[in-house]
PDB file of N, CA, C and O in Angstrom, chain B, residues numbered from 101:
ATOM      1  N   UNK B 101     -68.641-179.140 -88.678  1.00  0.00           N
ATOM      2  CA  UNK B 101     -68.934-178.436 -89.835  1.00  0.00           C
ATOM      3  C   UNK B 101     -70.090-177.443 -89.570  1.00  0.00           C
ATOM      4  O   UNK B 101     -71.130-177.834 -89.038  1.00  0.00           O
ATOM      5  N   UNK B 102     -69.906-176.175 -89.938  1.00  0.00           N
ATOM      6  CA  UNK B 102     -70.883-175.155 -89.729  1.00  0.00           C
ATOM      7  C   UNK B 102     -72.075-175.306 -90.753  1.00  0.00           C
ATOM      8  O   UNK B 102     -71.960-176.005 -91.760  1.00  0.00           O
ATOM      9  N   UNK B 103     -73.129-174.671 -90.467  1.00  0.00           N
ATOM     10  CA  UNK B 103     -74.310-174.708 -91.304  1.00  0.00           C
ATOM     11  C   UNK B 103     -73.974-174.199 -92.672  1.00  0.00           C
ATOM     12  O   UNK B 103     -74.334-174.788 -93.691  1.00  0.00           O
ATOM     13  N   UNK B 104     -73.238-173.031 -92.672  1.00  0.00           N
ATOM     14  CA  UNK B 104     -72.848-172.407 -93.915  1.00  0.00           C
ATOM     15  C   UNK B 104     -72.057-173.274 -94.855  1.00  0.00           C
ATOM     16  O   UNK B 104     -72.318-173.360 -96.055  1.00  0.00           O
ATOM     17  N   UNK B 105     -71.073-173.916 -94.249  1.00  0.00           N
ATOM     18  CA  UNK B 105     -70.216-174.751 -95.105  1.00  0.00           C
ATOM     19  C   UNK B 105     -70.914-176.009 -95.590  1.00  0.00           C
ATOM     20  O   UNK B 105     -70.643-176.516 -96.678  1.00  0.00           O
ATOM     21  N   UNK B 106     -71.872-176.525 -94.707  1.00  0.00           N
ATOM     22  CA  UNK B 106     -72.688-177.646 -95.098  1.00  0.00           C
ATOM     23  C   UNK B 106     -73.619-177.292 -96.301  1.00  0.00           C
ATOM     24  O   UNK B 106     -73.813-178.080 -97.227  1.00  0.00           O
ATOM     25  N   UNK B 107     -74.156-176.106 -96.225  1.00  0.00           N
ATOM     26  CA  UNK B 107     -75.026-175.654 -97.306  1.00  0.00           C
ATOM     27  C   UNK B 107     -74.284-175.481 -98.566  1.00  0.00           C
ATOM     28  O   UNK B 107     -74.744-175.915 -99.622  1.00  0.00           O
ATOM     29  N   UNK B 108     -73.122-174.846 -98.500  1.00  0.00           N
ATOM     30  CA  UNK B 108     -72.271-174.615 -99.689  1.00  0.00           C
ATOM     31  C   UNK B 108     -71.871-175.950-100.319  1.00  0.00           C
ATOM     32  O   UNK B 108     -71.927-176.131-101.535  1.00  0.00           O
ATOM     33  N   UNK B 109     -71.478-176.848 -99.474  1.00  0.00           N
ATOM     34  CA  UNK B 109     -71.051-178.162 -99.949  1.00  0.00           C
ATOM     35  C   UNK B 109     -72.190-178.858-100.801  1.00  0.00           C
ATOM     36  O   UNK B 109     -71.975-179.372-101.899  1.00  0.00           O
ATOM     37  N   UNK B 110     -73.408-178.819-100.187  1.00  0.00           N
ATOM     38  CA  UNK B 110     -74.581-179.440-100.810  1.00  0.00           C
ATOM     39  C   UNK B 110     -74.997-178.727-102.103  1.00  0.00           C
ATOM     40  O   UNK B 110     -75.352-179.360-103.097  1.00  0.00           O
ATOM     41  N   UNK B 111     -74.943-177.389-102.056  1.00  0.00           N
ATOM     42  CA  UNK B 111     -75.301-176.625-103.292  1.00  0.00           C
ATOM     43  C   UNK B 111     -74.313-176.828-104.423  1.00  0.00           C
ATOM     44  O   UNK B 111     -74.705-176.901-105.588  1.00  0.00           O
ATOM     45  N   UNK B 112     -73.048-176.918-104.093  1.00  0.00           N
ATOM     46  CA  UNK B 112     -72.076-177.152-105.091  1.00  0.00           C
ATOM     47  C   UNK B 112     -72.160-178.552-105.819  1.00  0.00           C
ATOM     48  O   UNK B 112     -71.701-178.753-106.943  1.00  0.00           O
ATOM     49  N   UNK B 113     -72.754-179.423-105.100  1.00  0.00           N
ATOM     50  CA  UNK B 113     -72.974-180.835-105.625  1.00  0.00           C
ATOM     51  C   UNK B 113     -74.200-180.874-106.633  1.00  0.00           C
ATOM     52  O   UNK B 113     -74.387-181.854-107.353  1.00  0.00           O
ATOM     53  N   UNK B 114     -74.984-179.814-106.646  1.00  0.00           N
ATOM     54  CA  UNK B 114     -76.151-179.773-107.551  1.00  0.00           C
ATOM     55  C   UNK B 114     -75.800-179.347-108.924  1.00  0.00           C
ATOM     56  O   UNK B 114     -74.713-178.823-109.167  1.00  0.00           O
ATOM     57  N   UNK B 115     -76.724-179.569-109.845  1.00  0.00           N
ATOM     58  CA  UNK B 115     -76.596-179.033-111.217  1.00  0.00           C
ATOM     59  C   UNK B 115     -76.948-177.584-111.180  1.00  0.00           C
ATOM     60  O   UNK B 115     -77.587-177.125-110.233  1.00  0.00           O
ATOM     61  N   UNK B 116     -76.526-176.803-112.244  1.00  0.00           N
ATOM     62  CA  UNK B 116     -76.808-175.405-112.309  1.00  0.00           C
ATOM     63  C   UNK B 116     -78.365-175.066-112.185  1.00  0.00           C
ATOM     64  O   UNK B 116     -78.776-174.095-111.550  1.00  0.00           O
ATOM     65  N   UNK B 117     -79.175-175.960-112.851  1.00  0.00           N
ATOM     66  CA  UNK B 117     -80.571-175.734-112.733  1.00  0.00           C
ATOM     67  C   UNK B 117     -81.075-175.937-111.300  1.00  0.00           C
ATOM     68  O   UNK B 117     -81.910-175.177-110.811  1.00  0.00           O
ATOM     69  N   UNK B 118     -80.564-176.953-110.649  1.00  0.00           N
ATOM     70  CA  UNK B 118     -80.980-177.180-109.239  1.00  0.00           C
ATOM     71  C   UNK B 118     -80.511-176.030-108.370  1.00  0.00           C
ATOM     72  O   UNK B 118     -81.235-175.615-107.464  1.00  0.00           O
ATOM     73  N   UNK B 119     -79.296-175.493-108.624  1.00  0.00           N
ATOM     74  CA  UNK B 119     -78.835-174.384-107.859  1.00  0.00           C
ATOM     75  C   UNK B 119     -79.699-173.143-108.032  1.00  0.00           C
ATOM     76  O   UNK B 119     -79.909-172.400-107.074  1.00  0.00           O
ATOM     77  N   UNK B 120     -80.202-172.910-109.238  1.00  0.00           N
ATOM     78  CA  UNK B 120     -81.167-171.820-109.422  1.00  0.00           C
ATOM     79  C   UNK B 120     -82.413-172.054-108.617  1.00  0.00           C
ATOM     80  O   UNK B 120     -82.975-171.119-108.047  1.00  0.00           O
ATOM     81  N   UNK B 121     -82.859-173.315-108.562  1.00  0.00           N
ATOM     82  CA  UNK B 121     -84.084-173.573-107.729  1.00  0.00           C
ATOM     83  C   UNK B 121     -83.814-173.269-106.264  1.00  0.00           C
ATOM     84  O   UNK B 121     -84.679-172.758-105.553  1.00  0.00           O
ATOM     85  N   UNK B 122     -82.590-173.593-105.817  1.00  0.00           N
ATOM     86  CA  UNK B 122     -82.275-173.334-104.465  1.00  0.00           C
ATOM     87  C   UNK B 122     -82.322-171.804-104.199  1.00  0.00           C
ATOM     88  O   UNK B 122     -82.859-171.364-103.183  1.00  0.00           O
ATOM     89  N   UNK B 123     -81.756-171.015-105.121  1.00  0.00           N
ATOM     90  CA  UNK B 123     -81.774-169.572-104.969  1.00  0.00           C
ATOM     91  C   UNK B 123     -83.230-169.054-104.930  1.00  0.00           C
ATOM     92  O   UNK B 123     -83.552-168.177-104.128  1.00  0.00           O
ATOM     93  N   UNK B 124     -84.096-169.590-105.785  1.00  0.00           N
ATOM     94  CA  UNK B 124     -85.492-169.188-105.825  1.00  0.00           C
ATOM     95  C   UNK B 124     -86.147-169.561-104.493  1.00  0.00           C
ATOM     96  O   UNK B 124     -86.945-168.804-103.939  1.00  0.00           O
ATOM     97  N   UNK B 125     -85.796-170.726-104.006  1.00  0.00           N
ATOM     98  CA  UNK B 125     -86.429-171.177-102.740  1.00  0.00           C
ATOM     99  C   UNK B 125     -85.975-170.253-101.581  1.00  0.00           C
ATOM    100  O   UNK B 125     -86.789-169.816-100.767  1.00  0.00           O
ATOM    101  N   UNK B 126     -84.668-169.972-101.530  1.00  0.00           N
ATOM    102  CA  UNK B 126     -84.223-169.129-100.466  1.00  0.00           C
ATOM    103  C   UNK B 126     -84.841-167.738-100.578  1.00  0.00           C
ATOM    104  O   UNK B 126     -85.173-167.170 -99.538  1.00  0.00           O
ATOM    105  N   UNK B 127     -85.018-167.151-101.748  1.00  0.00           N
ATOM    106  CA  UNK B 127     -85.662-165.883-101.951  1.00  0.00           C
ATOM    107  C   UNK B 127     -87.123-165.923-101.477  1.00  0.00           C
ATOM    108  O   UNK B 127     -87.625-164.944-100.925  1.00  0.00           O
ATOM    109  N   UNK B 128     -87.793-167.041-101.692  1.00  0.00           N
ATOM    110  CA  UNK B 128     -89.198-167.187-101.198  1.00  0.00           C
ATOM    111  C   UNK B 128     -89.200-167.290 -99.732  1.00  0.00           C
ATOM    112  O   UNK B 128     -90.139-166.790 -99.112  1.00  0.00           O
ATOM    113  N   UNK B 129     -88.224-167.900 -99.100  1.00  0.00           N
ATOM    114  CA  UNK B 129     -88.185-167.989 -97.673  1.00  0.00           C
ATOM    115  C   UNK B 129     -87.963-166.599 -97.058  1.00  0.00           C
ATOM    116  O   UNK B 129     -88.533-166.288 -96.012  1.00  0.00           O
ATOM    117  N   UNK B 130     -87.122-165.749 -97.715  1.00  0.00           N
ATOM    118  CA  UNK B 130     -86.872-164.367 -97.181  1.00  0.00           C
ATOM    119  C   UNK B 130     -88.079-163.570 -97.211  1.00  0.00           C
ATOM    120  O   UNK B 130     -88.234-162.679 -96.376  1.00  0.00           O
ATOM    121  N   UNK B 131     -89.040-163.836 -98.192  1.00  0.00           N
ATOM    122  CA  UNK B 131     -90.258-163.028 -98.359  1.00  0.00           C
ATOM    123  C   UNK B 131     -91.330-163.436 -97.276  1.00  0.00           C
ATOM    124  O   UNK B 131     -92.240-162.658 -96.989  1.00  0.00           O
ATOM    125  N   UNK B 132     -91.209-164.619 -96.706  1.00  0.00           N
ATOM    126  CA  UNK B 132     -92.235-165.062 -95.750  1.00  0.00           C
ATOM    127  C   UNK B 132     -92.182-164.159 -94.539  1.00  0.00           C
ATOM    128  O   UNK B 132     -91.100-163.701 -94.173  1.00  0.00           O
ATOM    129  N   UNK B 133     -93.314-163.885 -93.899  1.00  0.00           N
ATOM    130  CA  UNK B 133     -93.310-163.173 -92.627  1.00  0.00           C
ATOM    131  C   UNK B 133     -92.645-164.032 -91.572  1.00  0.00           C
ATOM    132  O   UNK B 133     -92.680-165.260 -91.643  1.00  0.00           O
ATOM    133  N   UNK B 134     -92.064-163.408 -90.635  1.00  0.00           N
ATOM    134  CA  UNK B 134     -91.470-164.163 -89.498  1.00  0.00           C
ATOM    135  C   UNK B 134     -92.579-164.778 -88.725  1.00  0.00           C
ATOM    136  O   UNK B 134     -93.643-164.173 -88.588  1.00  0.00           O
ATOM    137  N   UNK B 135     -92.367-166.012 -88.189  1.00  0.00           N
ATOM    138  CA  UNK B 135     -93.399-166.597 -87.347  1.00  0.00           C
ATOM    139  C   UNK B 135     -93.606-165.765 -86.120  1.00  0.00           C
ATOM    140  O   UNK B 135     -92.695-165.095 -85.634  1.00  0.00           O
ATOM    141  N   UNK B 136     -94.864-165.819 -85.607  1.00  0.00           N
ATOM    142  CA  UNK B 136     -95.171-165.028 -84.425  1.00  0.00           C
ATOM    143  C   UNK B 136     -94.482-165.662 -83.226  1.00  0.00           C
ATOM    144  O   UNK B 136     -94.421-166.888 -83.133  1.00  0.00           O
ATOM    145  N   UNK B 137     -93.981-164.883 -82.338  1.00  0.00           N
ATOM    146  CA  UNK B 137     -93.313-165.421 -81.149  1.00  0.00           C
ATOM    147  C   UNK B 137     -94.296-166.143 -80.280  1.00  0.00           C
ATOM    148  O   UNK B 137     -95.474-165.787 -80.248  1.00  0.00           O
ATOM    149  N   UNK B 138     -93.851-167.133 -79.585  1.00  0.00           N
ATOM    150  CA  UNK B 138     -94.757-167.843 -78.679  1.00  0.00           C
ATOM    151  C   UNK B 138     -95.246-166.961 -77.580  1.00  0.00           C
ATOM    152  O   UNK B 138     -94.502-166.142 -77.042  1.00  0.00           O
ATOM    153  N   UNK B 139     -96.468-167.122 -77.253  1.00  0.00           N
ATOM    154  CA  UNK B 139     -97.073-166.263 -76.196  1.00  0.00           C
ATOM    155  C   UNK B 139     -96.648-166.759 -74.807  1.00  0.00           C
ATOM    156  O   UNK B 139     -96.497-167.952 -74.547  1.00  0.00           O
ATOM    157  N   UNK B 140     -96.474-165.797 -73.970  1.00  0.00           N
ATOM    158  CA  UNK B 140     -96.091-166.162 -72.577  1.00  0.00           C
ATOM    159  C   UNK B 140     -97.337-166.563 -71.816  1.00  0.00           C
ATOM    160  O   UNK B 140     -98.438-166.058 -72.033  1.00  0.00           O
ATOM    161  N   UNK B 141     -97.101-167.509 -70.903  1.00  0.00           N
ATOM    162  CA  UNK B 141     -98.191-168.027 -70.104  1.00  0.00           C
ATOM    163  C   UNK B 141     -98.571-166.938 -69.088  1.00  0.00           C
ATOM    164  O   UNK B 141     -97.722-166.215 -68.566  1.00  0.00           O
ATOM    165  N   UNK B 142     -99.914-166.853 -68.827  1.00  0.00           N
ATOM    166  CA  UNK B 142    -100.331-165.937 -67.842  1.00  0.00           C
ATOM    167  C   UNK B 142    -100.317-166.484 -66.416  1.00  0.00           C
ATOM    168  O   UNK B 142    -100.595-165.770 -65.452  1.00  0.00           O
ATOM    169  N   UNK B 143     -99.991-167.751 -66.313  1.00  0.00           N
ATOM    170  CA  UNK B 143     -99.901-168.384 -65.004  1.00  0.00           C
ATOM    171  C   UNK B 143     -98.854-167.694 -64.169  1.00  0.00           C
ATOM    172  O   UNK B 143     -97.703-167.596 -64.595  1.00  0.00           O
ATOM    173  N   UNK B 144     -99.200-167.221 -63.019  1.00  0.00           N
ATOM    174  CA  UNK B 144     -98.242-166.652 -62.146  1.00  0.00           C
ATOM    175  C   UNK B 144     -97.919-165.200 -62.509  1.00  0.00           C
ATOM    176  O   UNK B 144     -97.016-164.614 -61.913  1.00  0.00           O
ATOM    177  N   UNK B 145     -98.631-164.606 -63.468  1.00  0.00           N
ATOM    178  CA  UNK B 145     -98.294-163.254 -63.827  1.00  0.00           C
ATOM    179  C   UNK B 145     -98.515-162.260 -62.731  1.00  0.00           C
ATOM    180  O   UNK B 145     -97.802-161.263 -62.618  1.00  0.00           O
ATOM    181  N   UNK B 146     -99.532-162.543 -61.904  1.00  0.00           N
ATOM    182  CA  UNK B 146     -99.824-161.584 -60.820  1.00  0.00           C
ATOM    183  C   UNK B 146     -99.443-162.166 -59.430  1.00  0.00           C
ATOM    184  O   UNK B 146     -99.931-161.707 -58.397  1.00  0.00           O
ATOM    185  N   UNK B 147     -98.622-163.116 -59.441  1.00  0.00           N
ATOM    186  CA  UNK B 147     -98.228-163.744 -58.154  1.00  0.00           C
ATOM    187  C   UNK B 147     -97.550-162.796 -57.136  1.00  0.00           C
ATOM    188  O   UNK B 147     -97.601-163.013 -55.925  1.00  0.00           O
ATOM    189  N   UNK B 148     -96.907-161.728 -57.685  1.00  0.00           N
ATOM    190  CA  UNK B 148     -96.182-160.791 -56.871  1.00  0.00           C
ATOM    191  C   UNK B 148     -97.185-159.903 -56.112  1.00  0.00           C
ATOM    192  O   UNK B 148     -96.778-159.169 -55.211  1.00  0.00           O
ATOM    193  N   UNK B 149     -98.505-159.950 -56.457  1.00  0.00           N
ATOM    194  CA  UNK B 149     -99.504-159.086 -55.784  1.00  0.00           C
ATOM    195  C   UNK B 149    -100.040-159.807 -54.562  1.00  0.00           C
ATOM    196  O   UNK B 149    -100.744-159.196 -53.759  1.00  0.00           O
ATOM    197  N   UNK B 150     -99.718-161.139 -54.386  1.00  0.00           N
ATOM    198  CA  UNK B 150    -100.179-161.901 -53.209  1.00  0.00           C
ATOM    199  C   UNK B 150    -101.733-161.905 -53.087  1.00  0.00           C
ATOM    200  O   UNK B 150    -102.278-161.795 -51.989  1.00  0.00           O
ATOM    201  N   UNK B 151    -102.397-162.030 -54.200  1.00  0.00           N
ATOM    202  CA  UNK B 151    -103.843-162.114 -54.174  1.00  0.00           C
ATOM    203  C   UNK B 151    -104.187-163.594 -54.412  1.00  0.00           C
ATOM    204  O   UNK B 151    -103.751-164.222 -55.377  1.00  0.00           O
ATOM    205  N   UNK B 152    -104.988-164.107 -53.484  1.00  0.00           N
ATOM    206  CA  UNK B 152    -105.327-165.560 -53.576  1.00  0.00           C
ATOM    207  C   UNK B 152    -106.821-165.627 -53.600  1.00  0.00           C
ATOM    208  O   UNK B 152    -107.476-165.124 -52.688  1.00  0.00           O
ATOM    209  N   UNK B 153    -107.397-166.252 -54.647  1.00  0.00           N
ATOM    210  CA  UNK B 153    -108.804-166.369 -54.788  1.00  0.00           C
ATOM    211  C   UNK B 153    -109.119-167.836 -54.607  1.00  0.00           C
ATOM    212  O   UNK B 153    -108.637-168.716 -55.321  1.00  0.00           O
ATOM    213  N   UNK B 154    -109.966-168.046 -53.602  1.00  0.00           N
ATOM    214  CA  UNK B 154    -110.348-169.443 -53.273  1.00  0.00           C
ATOM    215  C   UNK B 154    -111.573-169.856 -54.042  1.00  0.00           C
ATOM    216  O   UNK B 154    -112.249-169.037 -54.665  1.00  0.00           O
ATOM    217  N   UNK B 155    -111.849-171.146 -53.986  1.00  0.00           N
ATOM    218  CA  UNK B 155    -113.104-171.654 -54.669  1.00  0.00           C
ATOM    219  C   UNK B 155    -114.347-171.023 -54.065  1.00  0.00           C
ATOM    220  O   UNK B 155    -115.334-170.749 -54.748  1.00  0.00           O
ATOM    221  N   UNK B 156    -114.263-170.804 -52.769  1.00  0.00           N
ATOM    222  CA  UNK B 156    -115.373-170.248 -52.046  1.00  0.00           C
ATOM    223  C   UNK B 156    -115.578-168.800 -52.556  1.00  0.00           C
ATOM    224  O   UNK B 156    -116.718-168.383 -52.764  1.00  0.00           O
ATOM    225  N   UNK B 157    -114.503-168.046 -52.756  1.00  0.00           N
ATOM    226  CA  UNK B 157    -114.644-166.674 -53.314  1.00  0.00           C
ATOM    227  C   UNK B 157    -115.310-166.660 -54.650  1.00  0.00           C
ATOM    228  O   UNK B 157    -116.162-165.815 -54.926  1.00  0.00           O
ATOM    229  N   UNK B 158    -114.923-167.603 -55.491  1.00  0.00           N
ATOM    230  CA  UNK B 158    -115.538-167.725 -56.792  1.00  0.00           C
ATOM    231  C   UNK B 158    -117.025-168.039 -56.724  1.00  0.00           C
ATOM    232  O   UNK B 158    -117.864-167.430 -57.387  1.00  0.00           O
ATOM    233  N   UNK B 159    -117.307-169.065 -55.849  1.00  0.00           N
ATOM    234  CA  UNK B 159    -118.749-169.510 -55.669  1.00  0.00           C
ATOM    235  C   UNK B 159    -119.564-168.342 -55.155  1.00  0.00           C
ATOM    236  O   UNK B 159    -120.703-168.155 -55.582  1.00  0.00           O
ATOM    237  N   UNK B 160    -119.007-167.546 -54.244  1.00  0.00           N
ATOM    238  CA  UNK B 160    -119.777-166.422 -53.733  1.00  0.00           C
ATOM    239  C   UNK B 160    -120.083-165.371 -54.818  1.00  0.00           C
ATOM    240  O   UNK B 160    -121.189-164.834 -54.889  1.00  0.00           O
ATOM    241  N   UNK B 161    -119.087-165.098 -55.645  1.00  0.00           N
ATOM    242  CA  UNK B 161    -119.249-164.152 -56.740  1.00  0.00           C
ATOM    243  C   UNK B 161    -120.297-164.626 -57.701  1.00  0.00           C
ATOM    244  O   UNK B 161    -121.113-163.836 -58.177  1.00  0.00           O
ATOM    245  N   UNK B 162    -120.289-165.958 -58.007  1.00  0.00           N
ATOM    246  CA  UNK B 162    -121.324-166.510 -58.877  1.00  0.00           C
ATOM    247  C   UNK B 162    -122.692-166.383 -58.240  1.00  0.00           C
ATOM    248  O   UNK B 162    -123.648-166.007 -58.918  1.00  0.00           O
ATOM    249  N   UNK B 163    -122.812-166.682 -56.973  1.00  0.00           N
ATOM    250  CA  UNK B 163    -124.147-166.569 -56.329  1.00  0.00           C
ATOM    251  C   UNK B 163    -124.635-165.088 -56.361  1.00  0.00           C
ATOM    252  O   UNK B 163    -125.821-164.814 -56.544  1.00  0.00           O
ATOM    253  N   UNK B 164    -123.697-164.176 -56.180  1.00  0.00           N
ATOM    254  CA  UNK B 164    -124.048-162.769 -56.209  1.00  0.00           C
ATOM    255  C   UNK B 164    -124.536-162.310 -57.589  1.00  0.00           C
ATOM    256  O   UNK B 164    -125.513-161.571 -57.711  1.00  0.00           O
ATOM    257  N   UNK B 165    -123.821-162.773 -58.622  1.00  0.00           N
ATOM    258  CA  UNK B 165    -124.118-162.406 -59.952  1.00  0.00           C
ATOM    259  C   UNK B 165    -125.493-162.983 -60.428  1.00  0.00           C
ATOM    260  O   UNK B 165    -126.299-162.291 -61.049  1.00  0.00           O
ATOM    261  N   UNK B 166    -125.709-164.290 -60.102  1.00  0.00           N
ATOM    262  CA  UNK B 166    -126.895-164.952 -60.600  1.00  0.00           C
ATOM    263  C   UNK B 166    -128.081-164.922 -59.623  1.00  0.00           C
ATOM    264  O   UNK B 166    -129.090-165.590 -59.851  1.00  0.00           O
ATOM    265  N   UNK B 167    -127.964-164.175 -58.578  1.00  0.00           N
ATOM    266  CA  UNK B 167    -129.048-164.248 -57.595  1.00  0.00           C
ATOM    267  C   UNK B 167    -130.333-163.663 -58.122  1.00  0.00           C
ATOM    268  O   UNK B 167    -131.383-164.125 -57.676  1.00  0.00           O
ATOM    269  N   UNK B 168    -130.370-162.725 -58.996  1.00  0.00           N
ATOM    270  CA  UNK B 168    -131.577-162.130 -59.506  1.00  0.00           C
ATOM    271  C   UNK B 168    -131.800-162.427 -61.013  1.00  0.00           C
ATOM    272  O   UNK B 168    -132.370-161.624 -61.751  1.00  0.00           O
ATOM    273  N   UNK B 169    -131.327-163.603 -61.420  1.00  0.00           N
ATOM    274  CA  UNK B 169    -131.498-163.979 -62.788  1.00  0.00           C
ATOM    275  C   UNK B 169    -132.442-165.153 -62.871  1.00  0.00           C
ATOM    276  O   UNK B 169    -132.309-166.065 -62.055  1.00  0.00           O
ATOM    277  N   UNK B 170    -133.366-165.202 -63.774  1.00  0.00           N
ATOM    278  CA  UNK B 170    -133.788-164.220 -64.745  1.00  0.00           C
ATOM    279  C   UNK B 170    -134.666-163.165 -64.092  1.00  0.00           C
ATOM    280  O   UNK B 170    -135.441-163.466 -63.184  1.00  0.00           O
ATOM    281  N   UNK B 171    -134.546-161.960 -64.546  1.00  0.00           N
ATOM    282  CA  UNK B 171    -135.358-160.839 -63.977  1.00  0.00           C
ATOM    283  C   UNK B 171    -136.690-160.764 -64.734  1.00  0.00           C
ATOM    284  O   UNK B 171    -136.801-161.006 -65.936  1.00  0.00           O
ATOM    285  N   UNK B 172    -137.650-160.420 -63.952  1.00  0.00           N
ATOM    286  CA  UNK B 172    -139.050-160.328 -64.555  1.00  0.00           C
ATOM    287  C   UNK B 172    -139.384-158.909 -65.075  1.00  0.00           C
ATOM    288  O   UNK B 172    -140.427-158.696 -65.694  1.00  0.00           O
ATOM    289  N   UNK B 173    -138.498-157.967 -64.816  1.00  0.00           N
ATOM    290  CA  UNK B 173    -138.903-156.546 -65.106  1.00  0.00           C
ATOM    291  C   UNK B 173    -138.516-156.178 -66.553  1.00  0.00           C
ATOM    292  O   UNK B 173    -138.526-154.996 -66.897  1.00  0.00           O
ATOM    293  N   UNK B 174    -138.194-157.109 -67.362  1.00  0.00           N
ATOM    294  CA  UNK B 174    -137.925-156.713 -68.773  1.00  0.00           C
ATOM    295  C   UNK B 174    -139.102-156.799 -69.637  1.00  0.00           C
ATOM    296  O   UNK B 174    -139.017-156.500 -70.828  1.00  0.00           O
TER     297      UNK B 174
END
């Protein structure tokens, strides 16, 4: 059974007042903004560039950045 025929069958089994509620509910669903699409993971995004950063590279960059912190010339 398709979704459409299942919905029709269930709606026809309702009272006229309940059917009006269904219509109002469907109208409110149509007014809702579409959910935002899931974001793609950035993992592997630049893998085609063959750039490999090791832990030692990161540690060296940190040492470089923090070598003169705090500065006394302020």
